N, C-alpha and C positions, 0 to 999 in steps of 0.2 A: 556460134552465130557469126556470119560474115559481116563485113563493114557495111554493106548495102542494107542488110536486115537491121543492123544496129541503128543506122541513120533513119530508116523508115519508122522503126519503133519509137525512136527518140522524138521524131517530128509529130507522130500521132499523140504521144503522151503530152508533149509540149503544147500542141494546139488546144487540146481539151483542158488541160490544167491551167493554162494562161487565161482562158476564157471562163474559168471557174465552173466548168462543166464536169459532171460525173459521167463515168462510163455508161454508154447506152448500146442499143443494138447496132447502130451504125459503127460505133467504135469497135465492137466485137467482130463485125463483118470485116472491117479493115485489118484488124489484128490477125484474124484467121487467114486472110489472103496473104499477108506479109510472111507468116511463118510457114504455111502450107506450101506456097510457091518457093520460098527461100530454101526450105529443107527437102523439097520434092516429096511431099506427103499426100499428093492427090489420090493415090491408091489406098491411103490409110485413114483419111478423114473425108467423109462425104457430106456430113451435115452436123449441125449442132442444134440444141434446144435449150431455151431458158425456161426452167420449170418452177412453178410456184408451190410444188409439193414440199411437205416437211421432209427433211433428210438430215442425217448426221454428217453427211459429206457436203463439201462446198461445190464439188464437181466430180464427174467421172467419165472415163473413156471406155467404150466397149469395142473391142476389135472386130467381133463377129458382125456387128451392125455398122462399124466404122463411124460411130456417132459419139459426140461429146455432149454431156448434159451438164448444165450450169444450174445449181440450186440457189435461186435468188434469195430466199428467206434465210438460209444459213449464212450466205455471204453478208447479208445485211446485219445479221446478229453479230458476226465477227467484226464488221466495221464499227458498230456501236461500241463494242468492247475496246477496240484499238484506238478509237477516237480520243481516248483520254491522253494519248501521247501527243496529239496535235497541239495541245496547249504549249508545248515546248517549241513549236514552230511558228514562224511568221505567218500571217494570214494567207499570203500569196503562195505559200508552200503546202498548205493543208490539202488542197485538191490534188496536188502532185503526190502527196503521201498516200491518200486514199485510193487514187487511181492506180498507183504503183502496186498497192496490195491486191487489188482485183486483177490487175494484169498478170501478176505472178501466179495466181490461181489458174488462170487460163493457160499460161505458158507451161505450167506443170502438166496439165492434161495433154497438151500438144506434144510434150516430150514423151509421154507414154506412147503416143502414136509413132513418134520418131524411134522409140525403142523397138517397135515391131519392124520398122525399116532396117534398123541396125542388125537385128537378128537375121533378117532375110538377106542383107547385102554385104555385111562386113564379117571379117574373121580376125578378131582381136580379143583382148582381155575383157572389154566391156560386153561384147556380143556373147562371149562364152559364159560370163556370169549371168547375163539376162536370160539365156536359154535355160539355165538351171532354175530360174524363178518360175518357169511355166509349170502348169499343172499336168504332170506326166501321167498320172493314173488314167486319164481319159483315153489316151492312146493305147495303153496297156490293156484296158478293158475291151476296147474295140478289137484288138488282136486276138483276145481270148474268144470273142464271138466269131470272128472269121475262121478260127481253127475248130469251131464247134465244141469248145470246152465248156462254155456257158451259153445260155439262151439269151435272146435280146431282152426279154422281160427282166431277167436277173441282172443284166448289164445296166439297165435303166435304174434299178434299185441300188446297185453298187455305186454307180456314178453319183447318185444323190447323196449317199452316205459319205463318200470320199470327198466330194466337193464341199460338203458341210464341214468336214474335218479340216480341209485345206483353208477355207475361209476363216474358221475360228482361229487357227494358228496364225494366219496372215494378220488379223486384227490384233491379236495378242502381241505379236512381234512386229508391228508396223514400223517402229523406229529402227529396227534391224534390217528390214527388207531392202535388199540392194536396189531393186527397181524403183522403190519409193524414195529412198535416199538420193539416188541419182537424179530423179525427176525434180526433187526439191533443190538440190545443190545447183543443178544446171539452170533451172528456171530463175533462181535468185541471181546467178552469175550473169545470165543474159540480160536481166533487168538492170543490174549494176553497170554492165558495159554500155547499155543505152543511156542510162542516167549520167554517165561520165561525159557524154557529149553536150550536156547542159552546162550553163554557167551558174555559179553561185548556188549549188544545191548539195554541197558536201554533207549537210546534215541528213538529208534523205538517204544518201549513199551509206552513211554510217549506220542508219537504221537497218538497211537491207543487208549490209555486211554482218551486222549483229544477228539477224535472223538466219542468215546462211550458216554462220559458224555454229549457231545453236543447233541447227539441224544436223550438222556434221558431228557434233559432240553427243547428241542424244543417243546415237547408236552405241557409243562407247561407255555408257554409264557403268556397266558391270561386266565388261568383256574386253578382251584384246582384239576381237574381230567380230563385228556384227554380221558380216557376210557369212563367216563360218558357222556362227550360232544359228542364223536363220536357215541356211541350207541344210545343216544337220537335222534341225527340227522338222524340216519338210521332207526328210528321207533321202537327201542327196549325198550321203556320206561317201559312197563309192566314187561318184563323179568328181567330188572335190579332189580326189587323189590324182587326177590328171593334171592339176595345176602345178607348175614348177615352184610356186611359192608356198605350197601347202605341205604340212606334215601333221601326223597324229599327235606329235609332241609339240606343245604350244611354244616352248622356247625355240625349238628348231624352226618352226613356222615363222616366228617373228624374225629370226636371223635371215632366213631365205628371202622373206619379203623385203627386209632392209637392204639386202644385197642387190635386189632387182628393181626396186621402185623408190621414188622419193617419198618423203613423209606426206606431202600434199596429195600425191596420187594414191597412196595407201589409204588415206582417210577419205578420199573421194569414193573409192571403190569398196571401202569397209574392210580392207585387208589388215593383218595383224600389226599392232604397234606395241611398244613396251611402255612400262609405267612412267619412265622419265619423259618420253614423248607425249604421253597423255597429260601429264602435269604441265608440260610446257605450253600445250595448246589451251588448257584450262586457264592458265595464267593470262594468256592473251585475251581470252573471253572475259575474264574478270576486269582486265584493264579497260575494257570498253564501257567505262562507267558513265557515259553521257546520258544513259537512261535513268 
């Protein structure tokens, strides 16, 4: 997020929170404008909806319709749960805390739209990893139809089965999924960068830093690389071999990654880390004892 976007986001948060106002449609309209125009996402986000339907998700982005849906009931449920932490805050910071939480949820979905832009426009480590997170079977099935190997009616059936399998795996391995981890890490960092432009709100920043680090660590619970685990499970074994940091041997993959990327970048992208590095970051997390 560039400085202009940071400042605009900070002003928006500040104006609402100072007046003890919760996020509303006007706020969301302004937030959408700031991020869509700032990141050049006009071709990726065309509309959003605030839904009152019951959902397990707080929000979602669908590329095919270029739409973001915000599920108000789920967000309200999370706010009620998280409000227990506001007792640690001065009264004038409580609205900032709650508005920051809701802002991060929307920034997360806007980052999914930005990921589509990255895939289309960039050629780097992030775009390469994001491409492998896409559901490849749909294209492969369409190719079989075009070659006359299977019929359209069979293709529709296969797509339904494969999509169901993909979604099941995605939900099971959500904490490992590179596109979700990146959307979480980036949205929290964008919020933190904006909050740093405020005065006297170090406590809120500490909360957001805690949440960000927690999301980084979640994927490393029982693996040296959440990205490798996720992509292997989604059938991307062969494509992984094109990365210069990857090896079928875990120790070799860790060494290759250490030679090429900092610990910060490796954990951001879910690349391999060793046990000492894992323990080092966990200790930092434990030291954030203000909660």
